[in-house]
C-alpha positions as CSV (number, residue, x, y, z in Angstrom):
1,M,23.8,-2.1,48.3
2,K,20.8,-1.3,46.1
3,N,19.7,2.2,45.3
4,V,16.0,2.6,45.7
5,Q,13.8,5.3,44.3
6,S,10.2,4.0,44.6
7,I,8.1,1.6,46.7
8,E,6.0,-1.4,45.7
9,F,3.6,-3.6,47.7
10,H,2.8,-7.2,48.0
11,T,-0.7,-8.3,46.5
12,G,-3.0,-9.1,49.3
13,S,-1.1,-8.1,52.5
14,K,0.1,-4.8,50.9
15,E,3.3,-5.0,52.9
16,E,6.3,-3.3,51.2
17,I,8.1,-5.6,48.8
18,L,11.7,-5.9,49.9
19,P,13.7,-7.1,46.7
20,G,16.4,-9.6,47.6
21,F,14.7,-10.6,51.0
22,S,15.0,-14.3,51.4
23,D,13.9,-16.8,54.1
24,D,17.4,-18.4,54.4
25,F,19.1,-15.0,55.0
26,P,16.4,-12.4,55.8
27,Y,18.4,-9.2,55.4
28,I,18.9,-6.5,52.7
29,A,20.9,-3.2,52.7
30,S,19.6,-0.4,50.5
31,R,20.1,3.3,49.9
32,A,16.8,5.3,49.7
33,E,17.1,8.3,47.5
34,L,14.2,10.2,48.6
35,D,14.9,13.2,46.3
36,K,14.2,10.9,43.4
37,Y,11.1,9.4,44.6
38,P,7.9,10.8,42.9
39,G,6.7,13.5,45.3
40,H,9.8,13.2,47.4
41,F,8.1,10.8,50.0
42,V,7.3,7.2,50.7
43,P,3.6,6.7,51.4
44,W,2.1,5.0,54.4
45,H,3.2,1.4,54.6
46,W,4.5,-1.3,56.8
47,H,6.6,-4.5,56.8
48,R,7.4,-7.4,59.3
49,A,11.0,-6.7,58.9
50,V,12.8,-4.2,61.2
51,E,14.1,-1.0,59.6
52,L,17.4,0.4,60.9
53,F,18.6,3.5,59.1
54,Y,21.2,6.4,58.9
55,M,20.8,9.6,57.2
56,E,23.7,10.3,54.8
57,S,22.4,13.6,53.6
58,G,19.4,15.8,53.7
59,S,16.6,15.6,56.3
60,V,13.6,13.3,56.5
61,E,10.4,13.4,58.5
62,Y,9.1,10.1,59.9
63,S,5.4,9.9,60.6
64,T,3.8,7.1,62.7
65,P,0.2,7.0,64.4
66,R,2.0,8.5,67.5
67,G,3.5,11.5,65.7
68,K,6.3,12.9,63.7
69,I,10.1,12.9,64.2
70,Q,12.6,14.8,62.1
71,F,15.9,13.2,61.3
72,P,18.6,15.3,59.9
73,A,22.0,14.1,58.4
74,G,24.1,12.2,60.8
75,S,21.1,10.9,62.8
76,G,19.3,7.5,62.5
77,G,16.8,5.3,64.1
78,M,15.0,2.0,64.2
79,V,11.4,1.4,62.9
80,N,9.7,-1.5,64.8
81,T,8.2,-4.5,63.0
82,N,4.7,-4.0,61.5
83,V,4.6,-0.2,62.4
84,L,2.6,1.8,60.0
85,H,4.9,4.7,58.9
86,M,5.6,7.1,56.0
87,T,8.7,9.3,55.3
88,R,8.9,12.7,53.6
89,A,11.9,14.7,52.6
90,A,12.1,17.9,54.6
91,S,13.1,19.9,51.5
92,R,12.8,19.3,47.7
93,A,15.8,21.5,47.0
94,E,18.5,19.1,48.5
95,K,20.0,15.7,47.9
96,N,18.2,13.2,50.3
97,S,20.0,9.9,50.9
98,Q,19.3,7.4,53.6
99,I,20.9,4.1,54.0
100,L,19.0,1.2,55.6
101,H,19.5,-2.2,57.1
102,I,16.2,-4.2,56.9
103,F,16.1,-7.5,58.5
104,D,13.8,-10.1,60.2
105,T,14.5,-10.4,63.8
106,S,14.7,-14.3,63.3
107,L,18.2,-13.6,61.9
108,L,19.2,-12.6,65.4
109,A,16.9,-14.8,67.5
110,G,17.5,-18.2,65.7
111,E,14.9,-20.8,66.6
112,Q,11.4,-19.6,67.5
113,G,11.0,-19.5,71.2
114,S,14.8,-19.4,71.9
115,R,16.2,-17.8,75.0
116,I,17.6,-15.0,72.8
117,E,14.1,-14.3,71.3
118,R,12.4,-14.3,74.8
119,Q,15.0,-12.2,76.6
120,Y,16.2,-9.7,73.9
121,I,14.0,-9.6,70.9
122,S,10.4,-10.1,72.0
123,P,10.4,-7.4,74.7
124,I,11.0,-4.9,71.9
125,I,9.1,-6.0,69.0
126,T,6.0,-6.8,71.1
127,A,6.0,-3.4,72.8
128,P,3.1,-1.2,71.3
129,Q,4.7,1.9,72.8
130,I,7.9,1.4,70.7
131,E,7.0,2.4,67.2
132,M,10.5,4.0,66.7
133,I,13.8,4.4,68.6
134,P,15.4,7.6,67.4
135,I,19.1,8.0,67.5
136,F,20.8,11.3,67.5
137,P,24.4,12.3,67.9
138,G,25.6,14.0,71.0
139,S,25.7,11.3,73.7
140,A,28.2,8.5,73.9
141,V,25.7,5.7,73.7
142,Q,23.9,7.1,70.7
143,D,27.1,8.1,68.9
144,S,28.4,4.5,69.3
145,I,25.2,3.0,67.8
146,L,25.4,5.3,64.9
147,K,29.0,4.4,64.4
148,L,28.1,0.6,64.5
149,I,25.2,1.2,61.9
150,L,27.7,2.9,59.5
151,E,30.5,0.2,60.0
152,A,27.9,-2.7,59.4
153,F,27.4,-1.2,55.8
154,R,31.1,-1.8,55.2
155,V,30.8,-5.5,55.7
156,S,31.5,-6.9,52.2
157,A,28.9,-9.4,50.7
158,D,31.8,-10.8,48.5
159,K,34.0,-11.7,51.5
160,F,34.1,-15.1,53.2
161,G,31.9,-15.2,56.4
162,Y,29.7,-12.3,55.3
163,E,26.5,-13.7,56.7
164,M,27.9,-14.4,60.1
165,K,29.7,-11.1,60.2
166,M,26.5,-9.2,59.4
167,R,24.6,-11.1,62.0
168,E,27.3,-10.3,64.5
169,A,27.2,-6.6,63.6
170,L,23.4,-6.4,63.8
171,S,23.3,-8.3,67.2
172,E,25.7,-5.9,68.6
173,I,23.5,-3.0,67.5
174,W,20.5,-4.7,68.8
175,L,21.9,-5.1,72.3
176,K,22.7,-1.3,72.4
177,L,19.2,-0.6,71.1
178,F,17.8,-2.7,73.9
179,E,19.6,-0.7,76.6
180,L,18.6,2.6,74.9
181,S,15.0,1.5,74.9
182,R,14.7,0.4,78.6
183,P,13.0,3.7,79.6
184,M,10.4,3.1,76.8
185,L,9.9,-0.5,77.9
186,D,9.4,0.6,81.5
187,Q,6.5,2.8,80.4
188,G,4.4,-0.1,79.3
189,G,1.6,0.0,76.7
190,E,-1.4,-1.8,75.3
191,F,-2.0,-3.0,71.9
192,N,-4.7,-1.0,70.1
193,R,-6.9,-3.2,67.9
194,N,-7.5,-0.3,65.6
195,N,-3.9,-0.9,64.4
196,D,-5.1,-3.8,62.4
197,K,-8.3,-2.0,61.5
198,I,-6.6,0.8,59.7
199,K,-4.5,-1.7,57.8
200,L,-7.5,-3.7,56.6
201,M,-9.1,-0.5,55.3
202,M,-5.9,0.7,53.6
203,I,-5.7,-2.7,51.8
204,Y,-9.3,-2.3,50.7
205,I,-8.4,1.1,49.2
206,Y,-5.3,-0.5,47.6
207,E,-7.4,-3.1,46.0
208,H,-10.3,-0.9,44.9
209,Y,-8.9,2.5,44.3
210,S,-9.9,2.5,40.5
211,E,-13.5,1.9,41.6
212,K,-16.0,4.1,43.4
213,I,-15.5,3.5,47.2
214,S,-18.2,4.3,49.6
215,I,-17.4,5.0,53.3
216,Q,-19.9,2.2,54.2
217,E,-17.9,-0.3,52.0
218,L,-14.6,0.8,53.5
219,A,-15.8,0.7,57.0
220,S,-17.4,-2.8,56.5
221,S,-14.0,-4.1,55.3
222,A,-12.7,-3.6,58.9
223,H,-16.1,-4.5,60.6
224,L,-16.5,-0.8,61.8
225,S,-19.3,1.6,61.7
226,E,-18.9,4.7,59.4
227,R,-18.3,6.8,62.5
228,E,-15.6,4.5,63.8
229,C,-14.0,4.5,60.4
230,F,-13.6,8.3,60.4
231,R,-12.2,8.3,63.9
232,V,-9.7,5.7,63.1
233,F,-8.4,7.5,60.1
234,H,-8.2,10.7,62.1
235,D,-6.4,9.0,64.9
236,Y,-3.9,7.1,62.8
237,L,-3.3,9.1,59.6
238,R,-4.6,12.5,60.7
239,M,-6.9,12.8,57.7
240,T,-10.4,11.7,56.7
241,P,-11.0,8.6,54.7
242,V,-12.0,10.5,51.6
243,E,-8.7,12.6,51.9
244,Y,-6.7,9.3,52.0
245,I,-8.4,7.7,49.1
246,K,-7.8,10.8,47.0
247,S,-4.3,11.0,48.1
248,Y,-3.7,7.4,47.3
249,R,-5.3,7.7,43.8
250,L,-3.0,10.7,43.1
251,Q,0.1,8.7,44.2
252,K,-1.0,5.9,41.8
253,A,-1.4,8.6,39.1
254,C,2.1,9.9,39.7
255,Q,3.5,6.4,39.3
256,M,1.7,5.8,36.1
257,L,2.8,9.2,34.7
258,T,6.4,8.6,35.8
259,K,6.6,4.9,34.3
260,G,4.3,4.9,31.3
261,Q,3.0,6.8,28.2
262,E,-0.8,6.3,28.8
263,S,-2.8,9.5,28.1
264,V,-3.9,11.8,30.8
265,T,-7.5,10.7,30.3
266,A,-6.5,7.0,30.6
267,V,-4.5,7.7,33.8
268,S,-7.4,9.6,35.2
269,H,-9.9,6.8,34.8
270,A,-7.4,4.0,35.7
271,C,-6.8,5.7,39.2
272,G,-10.5,6.3,39.9
273,L,-10.3,10.2,39.5
274,G,-13.0,10.5,36.8
275,S,-12.8,13.1,33.9
276,S,-9.6,14.5,32.7
277,S,-10.6,18.1,33.7
278,Y,-11.3,17.2,37.3
279,F,-8.1,15.2,37.3
280,G,-6.1,18.1,35.9
281,K,-7.5,20.4,38.7
282,V,-6.8,18.1,41.6
283,F,-3.4,17.0,40.2
284,R,-2.2,20.6,40.1
285,E,-3.3,21.2,43.7
286,Y,-1.5,18.0,44.7
287,A,1.8,18.3,42.5
288,H,1.8,22.1,41.7
289,C,2.1,21.3,37.9
290,T,0.0,19.7,35.2
291,P,0.1,16.0,34.6
292,L,2.1,16.4,31.5
293,E,4.5,18.6,33.1
294,Y,5.0,16.1,35.8
295,R,5.6,13.3,33.3
296,R,8.2,15.3,31.5
297,K,9.9,16.3,34.6
298,W,10.3,12.8,36.1
299,Q,10.9,11.0,32.8
300,D,13.6,13.4,31.9
301,C,15.2,12.6,35.3
302,D,15.7,9.0,34.1
303,I,17.5,10.0,30.9
């Protein structure tokens, strides 16, 4: 199991990069140490793979377009395929560790169009009302799912039959999740085309954050009017496009300060934040310290 302390994206699609994820066995296990992430959060992102997680320690807040859910230690959940989400540590003063199974549902379904896919997989991954399935201790069904999630992490990759045993473990979990999600499936739901629109605009920001970005250019990237652009950002991310652009530039600045030795002025210009004086002002508002103090803090953590 790999310990993860940052997030990176694919060029183009801007989906999260999943190191070790392969077509012939689309599964990885990882431990996300959110207390070691710059800013103690994972920014808005998405991935085709399903995310199945268990909180080892600390508490994390998941945000999706539908709202926020807090997961304390001992709880877990499933994030559906291609769902836009972000996570934030509830406290910066405690250890925050989350273990994750990340897998493509083809691992369970087998051949595309199979009976397993039609009956057990597609009903969940195509349900727009199911962004997440939270799992909290206290009921027999949910306790059993949490136990199975933990037990699956104990399947040794070095032992004979690992791949088949892991697929069996995930299949058993999936069946229980299917039963747990029946009330949500019965509610029904319609796909919102703006789900793709917000992703197109986020991709545009990811590719042009170092440049001047106008709202007109941003809206055009998703074939929207400026008014619709503001509405989609408000509905999905609960912030304005300008606020999101500024936030993303500051996230990139944090990454550069953490990993490199470029001057503050160079970082400021590379992230599209202009003069070093303006950068220093907005950075202090964002990180509650100066850029140099931030660099020393996070680079000292790696020593």
